[in-house]
C-alpha positions as CSV (number, residue, x, y, z in Angstrom):
1,X,-4.8,-165.6,160.4
2,X,-6.7,-164.2,157.4
3,X,-4.8,-166.5,155.1
4,X,-6.6,-169.5,156.6
5,X,-9.5,-171.1,154.8
6,X,-12.8,-169.2,154.9
7,X,-16.0,-171.1,155.7
8,X,-19.7,-170.5,155.5
9,X,-22.6,-172.7,156.5
10,X,-25.5,-173.0,154.1
11,X,-29.2,-173.7,154.8
12,X,-31.8,-174.7,152.3
13,X,-34.8,-172.4,151.9
14,X,-38.2,-174.0,152.4
15,X,-38.7,-174.8,148.7
16,X,-35.4,-176.6,148.3
17,X,-35.9,-178.3,151.7
18,X,-39.3,-179.6,150.5
19,X,-37.7,-180.8,147.3
20,X,-35.0,-182.6,149.2
21,X,-37.6,-184.3,151.4
22,X,-39.6,-185.3,148.3
23,X,-36.5,-186.7,146.6
24,X,-35.7,-188.7,149.8
25,X,-39.3,-190.0,149.9
26,X,-39.2,-191.0,146.2
27,X,-36.0,-193.0,146.7
28,X,-37.6,-194.8,149.7
29,X,-40.7,-195.6,147.7
30,X,-38.6,-196.9,144.8
31,X,-36.8,-199.2,147.2
32,X,-40.0,-200.4,148.6
33,X,-41.4,-201.1,145.2
34,X,-38.3,-203.0,144.2
35,X,-38.5,-205.0,147.4
36,X,-42.2,-205.8,146.7
37,X,-41.2,-206.9,143.1
38,X,-38.3,-209.1,144.5
39,X,-40.6,-210.6,147.1
40,X,-43.2,-211.5,144.5
41,X,-40.5,-213.1,142.2
42,X,-39.1,-215.0,145.2
43,X,-42.6,-216.3,146.0
44,X,-43.1,-217.4,142.4
45,X,-39.7,-219.1,142.4
46,X,-40.4,-220.9,145.7
47,X,-43.8,-222.1,144.4
48,X,-42.2,-223.3,141.2
49,X,-39.5,-225.1,143.2
50,X,-42.2,-226.8,145.3
51,X,-44.1,-227.8,142.3
52,X,-41.0,-229.2,140.6
53,X,-40.1,-231.2,143.7
54,X,-43.6,-232.6,143.8
55,X,-43.5,-233.5,140.1
56,X,-40.1,-235.1,140.6
57,X,-41.3,-237.1,143.6
58,X,-44.5,-238.2,141.8
59,X,-42.6,-239.3,138.7
60,X,-40.1,-241.2,140.8
61,X,-42.8,-242.9,142.8
62,X,-44.8,-243.9,139.7
63,X,-41.6,-245.2,138.1
64,X,-41.1,-247.4,141.1
65,X,-44.7,-248.6,141.0
66,X,-44.2,-249.7,137.3
67,X,-42.7,-253.2,138.1
68,X,-45.5,-253.7,140.7
69,X,-48.1,-253.2,138.0
70,X,-46.2,-255.7,135.8
71,X,-46.2,-258.2,138.6
72,X,-50.0,-257.7,139.0
73,X,-50.5,-258.7,135.4
74,X,-48.6,-261.9,135.9
75,X,-51.0,-263.1,138.6
76,X,-54.2,-261.6,137.3
77,X,-57.2,-264.0,137.9
78,X,-55.6,-265.7,140.9
79,X,-57.7,-266.0,144.1
80,X,-57.4,-262.9,146.2
81,X,-56.1,-260.8,143.3
82,X,-59.2,-258.5,143.1
83,X,-58.6,-256.9,146.5
84,X,-54.9,-256.3,145.8
85,X,-55.7,-254.9,142.4
86,X,-58.1,-252.4,144.0
87,X,-55.4,-251.4,146.5
88,X,-52.9,-251.0,143.8
89,X,-55.3,-248.9,141.7
90,X,-56.1,-246.6,144.6
91,X,-52.4,-246.2,145.4
92,X,-51.5,-245.3,141.8
93,X,-54.4,-242.9,141.6
94,X,-53.4,-241.2,144.9
95,X,-49.8,-240.7,143.6
96,X,-50.9,-239.4,140.2
97,X,-53.3,-236.9,141.7
98,X,-50.9,-235.7,144.3
99,X,-53.0,-236.8,147.2
100,X,-50.2,-239.2,148.4
101,X,-48.1,-236.7,150.3
102,X,-46.4,-239.1,152.7
103,X,-43.7,-240.8,150.7
104,X,-42.8,-243.4,153.3
105,X,-46.4,-244.4,153.8
106,X,-46.8,-244.8,150.1
107,X,-43.7,-247.0,149.8
108,X,-44.9,-249.2,152.8
109,X,-48.3,-249.7,151.1
110,X,-46.5,-250.6,147.8
111,X,-44.4,-253.2,149.6
112,X,-47.5,-254.7,151.3
113,X,-49.2,-255.0,147.9
114,X,-46.0,-256.5,146.4
115,X,-45.8,-259.1,149.1
116,X,-49.4,-260.1,148.5
117,X,-48.9,-260.4,144.8
118,X,-45.8,-262.5,145.2
119,X,-47.8,-264.7,147.5
120,X,-50.3,-265.3,144.7
121,X,-47.6,-266.0,142.2
122,X,-45.7,-268.8,144.1
123,X,-47.9,-271.9,143.5
124,X,-47.0,-275.6,143.2
125,X,-47.5,-275.4,139.4
126,X,-44.7,-273.9,137.4
127,X,-42.6,-273.4,140.5
128,X,-39.2,-273.0,138.6
129,X,-40.6,-270.3,136.3
130,X,-42.1,-268.5,139.3
131,X,-38.9,-268.7,141.2
132,X,-37.0,-267.2,138.3
133,X,-39.5,-264.4,138.1
134,X,-39.2,-263.7,141.8
135,X,-35.4,-263.4,141.5
136,X,-35.7,-261.2,138.4
137,X,-38.1,-258.9,140.2
138,X,-35.6,-258.5,143.1
139,X,-32.8,-257.7,140.7
140,X,-35.1,-255.1,139.0
141,X,-36.0,-253.5,142.2
142,X,-32.4,-253.4,143.4
143,X,-31.3,-251.8,140.1
144,X,-34.1,-249.2,140.3
145,X,-32.2,-246.9,142.6
146,X,-30.7,-243.6,141.4
147,X,-27.1,-242.8,141.9
148,X,-27.8,-240.4,144.8
149,X,-29.5,-243.1,146.7
150,X,-26.9,-245.8,146.3
151,X,-23.8,-243.7,146.8
152,X,-23.5,-244.2,150.6
153,X,-25.0,-247.7,150.7
154,X,-22.5,-249.8,148.6
155,X,-22.0,-252.3,151.4
156,X,-25.8,-252.8,152.0
157,X,-26.4,-253.2,148.2
158,X,-23.6,-255.8,148.0
159,X,-25.3,-257.8,150.7
160,X,-28.6,-257.8,148.9
161,X,-26.9,-258.8,145.6
162,X,-25.2,-261.7,147.4
163,X,-28.7,-262.9,148.7
164,X,-30.1,-262.7,145.1
165,X,-27.1,-264.8,143.8
166,X,-27.8,-267.4,146.5
167,X,-31.5,-267.4,145.6
168,X,-30.6,-268.1,142.0
169,X,-28.6,-271.1,143.1
170,X,-31.4,-272.4,145.2
171,X,-33.9,-271.9,142.4
172,X,-31.7,-273.9,140.0
173,X,-31.4,-276.7,142.5
174,X,-35.1,-276.7,143.3
175,X,-34.0,-276.4,146.9
176,X,-37.0,-276.1,149.3
177,X,-35.1,-273.4,151.2
178,X,-35.7,-271.0,148.4
179,X,-39.0,-269.7,149.9
180,X,-37.4,-269.1,153.3
181,X,-34.5,-267.1,151.8
182,X,-36.8,-265.3,149.5
183,X,-38.6,-263.8,152.5
184,X,-35.3,-262.6,153.9
185,X,-34.2,-261.2,150.6
186,X,-37.5,-259.4,150.2
187,X,-37.1,-257.8,153.6
188,X,-33.5,-256.8,153.0
189,X,-34.1,-255.3,149.6
190,X,-37.1,-253.4,150.8
191,X,-35.0,-252.0,153.7
192,X,-32.3,-251.1,151.3
193,X,-34.8,-249.3,149.0
194,X,-36.1,-247.3,152.0
195,X,-32.6,-246.3,153.1
196,X,-31.6,-245.5,149.5
197,X,-34.7,-243.3,149.1
198,X,-33.8,-241.4,152.3
199,X,-30.2,-241.0,151.2
200,X,-31.3,-239.8,147.8
201,X,-33.7,-237.4,149.3
202,X,-30.9,-235.9,151.5
203,X,-28.7,-235.5,148.5
204,X,-31.6,-233.9,146.6
205,X,-32.3,-231.6,149.5
206,X,-28.7,-230.5,149.6
207,X,-28.9,-229.8,145.9
208,X,-32.1,-227.8,146.5
209,X,-30.3,-225.8,149.2
210,X,-27.5,-225.1,146.7
211,X,-30.1,-224.1,144.1
212,X,-31.9,-221.9,146.7
213,X,-28.5,-220.3,147.6
214,X,-27.9,-219.6,143.9
215,X,-31.3,-218.1,143.5
216,X,-31.1,-216.0,146.7
217,X,-27.7,-214.7,145.6
218,X,-29.0,-213.9,142.2
219,X,-31.8,-211.8,143.8
220,X,-29.4,-209.9,146.0
221,X,-26.4,-209.6,143.7
222,X,-27.8,-206.6,141.8
223,X,-28.6,-204.8,145.1
224,X,-25.2,-205.6,146.5
225,X,-23.3,-204.5,143.4
226,X,-25.4,-201.3,143.3
227,X,-24.6,-200.5,146.9
228,X,-20.9,-201.2,146.3
229,X,-20.8,-198.9,143.3
230,X,-22.6,-196.1,145.2
231,X,-20.4,-196.6,148.3
232,X,-17.3,-196.1,146.1
233,X,-18.9,-193.2,144.2
234,X,-19.6,-191.5,147.5
235,X,-16.2,-192.4,149.0
236,X,-18.0,-194.4,151.8
237,X,-14.9,-196.6,152.3
238,X,-16.0,-198.4,155.5
239,X,-19.4,-199.2,154.0
240,X,-17.8,-200.7,150.9
241,X,-15.3,-202.6,153.0
242,X,-18.0,-204.1,155.2
243,X,-20.0,-205.2,152.2
244,X,-16.9,-206.8,150.6
245,X,-16.2,-208.7,153.8
246,X,-19.8,-210.0,154.0
247,X,-19.6,-211.1,150.4
248,X,-16.3,-212.9,151.0
249,X,-17.8,-214.7,154.0
250,X,-20.8,-215.9,152.0
251,X,-18.6,-217.1,149.2
252,X,-16.3,-219.0,151.7
253,X,-19.2,-220.7,153.4
254,X,-20.8,-221.7,150.0
255,X,-17.5,-223.0,148.6
256,X,-16.9,-225.0,151.9
257,X,-20.3,-226.7,151.6
258,X,-21.6,-224.9,154.7
259,X,-24.9,-224.1,153.0
260,X,-27.0,-223.3,156.1
261,X,-24.3,-220.9,157.2
262,X,-24.2,-219.3,153.7
263,X,-28.0,-219.0,153.6
264,X,-28.0,-217.4,157.1
265,X,-25.3,-214.9,156.0
266,X,-27.4,-214.1,152.9
267,X,-30.4,-213.4,155.1
268,X,-28.3,-211.1,157.2
269,X,-26.9,-209.4,154.1
270,X,-30.4,-208.6,152.9
271,X,-31.2,-206.8,156.2
272,X,-27.8,-205.0,156.2
273,X,-28.5,-203.9,152.6
274,X,-31.7,-202.2,153.8
275,X,-29.8,-200.0,156.2
276,X,-26.9,-199.4,153.7
277,X,-29.3,-198.4,151.0
278,X,-31.0,-196.0,153.4
279,X,-27.7,-194.4,154.3
280,X,-26.7,-194.1,150.7
281,X,-30.0,-192.5,149.9
282,X,-29.2,-189.8,152.3
283,X,-25.7,-189.4,150.8
284,X,-27.3,-189.3,147.3
285,X,-29.7,-186.5,148.4
286,X,-26.9,-184.6,150.0
287,X,-24.7,-185.1,146.9
288,X,-27.5,-183.7,144.6
289,X,-27.8,-180.8,147.1
290,X,-24.1,-180.0,146.8
291,X,-24.3,-180.3,143.0
292,X,-27.2,-177.8,142.9
293,X,-25.3,-175.5,145.3
294,X,-22.1,-175.7,143.3
295,X,-24.1,-174.8,140.1
296,X,-25.7,-171.8,141.9
297,X,-22.4,-170.7,143.3
298,X,-20.8,-170.8,139.9
299,X,-23.5,-168.6,138.4
300,X,-23.2,-166.2,141.4
301,X,-19.4,-166.0,141.0
302,X,-19.6,-165.4,137.3
303,X,-22.3,-162.8,137.8
304,X,-19.8,-161.0,140.0
305,X,-17.3,-161.0,137.1
306,X,-15.2,-164.0,138.1
307,X,-13.8,-166.4,135.5
308,X,-14.5,-170.1,136.1
309,X,-11.2,-171.9,135.7
310,X,-12.0,-175.6,136.3
311,X,-13.8,-178.0,138.6
312,X,-13.3,-181.4,140.1
313,X,-15.6,-184.0,141.6
314,X,-13.7,-185.8,144.3
315,X,-16.6,-188.1,145.1
316,X,-16.9,-186.7,148.6
317,X,-16.8,-183.0,147.6
318,X,-16.9,-180.6,144.7
319,X,-14.1,-178.3,143.9
320,X,-14.4,-175.2,141.8
321,X,-11.7,-172.6,140.9
322,X,-12.4,-169.0,140.0
323,X,-10.3,-166.0,139.1
324,X,-11.1,-162.4,139.7
325,X,-10.2,-159.6,137.3
326,X,-7.3,-158.6,139.7
327,X,-5.9,-162.1,139.3
328,X,-6.9,-163.5,142.7
329,X,-7.8,-167.2,142.6
330,X,-10.6,-168.6,144.8
331,X,-10.4,-172.4,145.2
332,X,-13.9,-173.3,146.5
333,X,-15.1,-176.6,148.0
334,X,-18.7,-177.5,148.5
335,X,-19.5,-180.3,151.0
336,X,-22.6,-181.7,152.6
337,X,-22.7,-180.8,156.2
338,X,-23.0,-184.4,157.2
339,X,-19.7,-185.3,155.5
340,X,-17.6,-182.6,157.3
341,X,-19.1,-182.2,160.8
342,X,-17.5,-183.7,163.8
343,X,-18.8,-184.5,167.3
344,X,-17.9,-181.0,168.4
345,X,-19.9,-179.3,165.7
346,X,-23.4,-178.2,166.6
347,X,-24.1,-175.7,163.8
348,X,-27.4,-176.2,162.0
349,X,-26.7,-176.5,158.3
350,X,-27.3,-178.4,155.2
351,X,-24.0,-177.7,153.4
352,X,-20.7,-175.9,154.0
353,X,-18.8,-173.8,151.5
354,X,-15.0,-173.3,152.1
355,X,-12.7,-171.0,150.2
356,X,-8.9,-170.8,149.8
357,X,-8.0,-167.4,148.5
358,X,-4.7,-166.5,146.9
359,X,-3.8,-163.1,145.4
360,X,-6.2,-160.8,147.2
361,X,-4.4,-157.7,148.5
362,X,-5.8,-157.9,152.0
363,X,-4.9,-161.6,152.2
364,X,-1.4,-160.9,151.1
365,X,-1.1,-157.9,153.5
366,X,-2.4,-160.1,156.4
367,X,0.1,-162.8,155.6
368,X,2.9,-160.2,156.0
369,X,1.6,-158.4,159.1
370,X,0.0,-161.2,160.9
371,X,-3.4,-159.5,160.8
372,X,-6.6,-161.5,160.9
373,X,-8.6,-158.9,159.0
374,X,-9.9,-159.8,155.6
375,X,-12.6,-157.2,155.0
376,X,-12.6,-157.0,151.3
377,X,-12.8,-160.8,150.8
378,X,-15.5,-161.0,153.3
379,X,-17.5,-158.2,151.7
380,X,-17.1,-159.7,148.2
381,X,-18.2,-163.2,149.4
382,X,-21.1,-161.6,151.2
383,X,-22.4,-160.2,147.9
384,X,-21.9,-163.7,146.3
385,X,-23.8,-165.3,149.1
386,X,-26.6,-162.8,148.8
387,X,-27.1,-164.0,145.2
388,X,-27.3,-167.6,146.4
389,X,-30.6,-166.8,148.0
390,X,-32.1,-166.4,144.6
391,X,-31.5,-170.1,144.1
392,X,-32.9,-171.1,147.5
393,X,-29.7,-171.3,149.4
394,X,-29.2,-169.2,152.5
395,X,-25.4,-168.8,153.3
396,X,-24.4,-167.6,156.7
397,X,-21.5,-165.5,157.8
398,X,-18.0,-166.1,156.4
399,X,-15.7,-167.5,159.1
400,X,-12.0,-168.1,159.4
401,X,-9.5,-168.9,162.1
402,X,-8.8,-165.9,164.3
403,X,-11.5,-163.7,162.8
404,X,-12.1,-160.7,165.0
405,X,-15.7,-160.3,166.3
406,X,-17.9,-157.7,164.5
407,X,-21.1,-156.5,165.9
408,X,-22.3,-155.7,162.4
409,X,-21.5,-159.2,161.0
410,X,-24.3,-160.9,159.2
411,X,-25.7,-163.7,161.4
412,X,-28.2,-166.5,160.9
413,X,-31.0,-166.6,163.4
414,X,-30.0,-168.0,166.8
415,X,-31.6,-171.4,166.2
416,X,-29.5,-171.6,163.0
417,X,-26.2,-170.1,164.3
418,X,-22.9,-170.6,162.6
419,X,-19.4,-171.0,164.1
420,X,-15.8,-170.9,163.0
421,X,-14.5,-174.0,161.2
422,X,-10.8,-174.8,161.4
423,X,-9.2,-177.0,158.8
424,X,-6.9,-177.4,155.8
425,X,-7.3,-175.7,152.5
426,X,-10.5,-176.9,150.7
427,X,-8.5,-178.8,148.1
428,X,-7.7,-181.3,150.8
429,X,-10.9,-183.1,152.0
430,X,-11.2,-183.2,155.8
431,X,-11.1,-186.5,157.6
432,X,-14.5,-188.1,158.2
433,X,-16.0,-190.7,160.6
434,X,-17.8,-193.9,159.5
435,X,-21.3,-192.4,159.7
436,X,-20.3,-189.3,157.7
437,X,-18.9,-191.0,154.6
438,X,-20.6,-190.2,151.3
């Protein structure tokens, strides 16, 4: 019936088509530049984290070598001291310069030197004082463990403490079994220190993972929020819902301590954002296209004597309402072709304009008689569409449900043919599929 909505497909002329392609290319290049900037910043942060970890490890190792240097001063001048002093100096130099990259090997060398120095210190002369110093050294080494290292080894630490207490008793009694037990205590304390170092490193590694997760999220948060805003602006509901689900999964994994899972999800999110941003770029270009077409249509309508009543941006389409001198009201919707087409549509177009006409005499007559003719409306819109060409938009034939064929009807070239569109009044946006959201 001629009271049904009228539709016309619109193609961009070469100039506007080139401008659209240029705008698309500019958005792609902007994304690439942003990605290059983010990659550079991420590299700088990673290098800084590595340097911080190396400094932290170097400082911790030098701190643990401090008592060893104090022990060396106590036995300076003893036979065999010079070789141990050279070994200690080389070890300290390697740690300070960063050449000592194998922490376990460094600690094993430190323990070898410590054992040698202790062997020089325990002599028949001054045995009570030397025993006291040996016990004090063990206590110092046992206490020189950070909270991260000792947290999971409370039982092992208690066993070492009990050995030290027994050594103190043997030293006080001048018991000859002191030297035997001292070797056992040295071994157990050294083993505890190695395990504590491993435990502490695992705790620090977990903290570094948390820090990395925080940094990675900080780098992606702005992109994710921008995509969410654009998806809502373009009414891309499924895109927004998928992003919100991904963010919720990342948050749940992080809060549950599943850091590897959270990092993997962040990596997947980064790749997904690439495709989402590309899709939104297309929607942004199409939206600008529709904005330009709506502005051109308003000028053409007003040039034909129509009064602009109001307009509305529904996010997925633009609505404009005009009134003719005879009182007829034209409610006009402008959509990107990608947002309205279905699998059955094969028309070649960049946009579609739809009209809902009220108050035109031939429309009112058709409603009463059941006729599908709407000649006057079609003729008027043909004039309006002719003016759109001045703005670079080529509008095709006006279609409506049941329109009778006309040999003289204005057609686009065969390769750019148009066809009848069926649907609700333009004030009600047509349903769209996932890939068509904008």
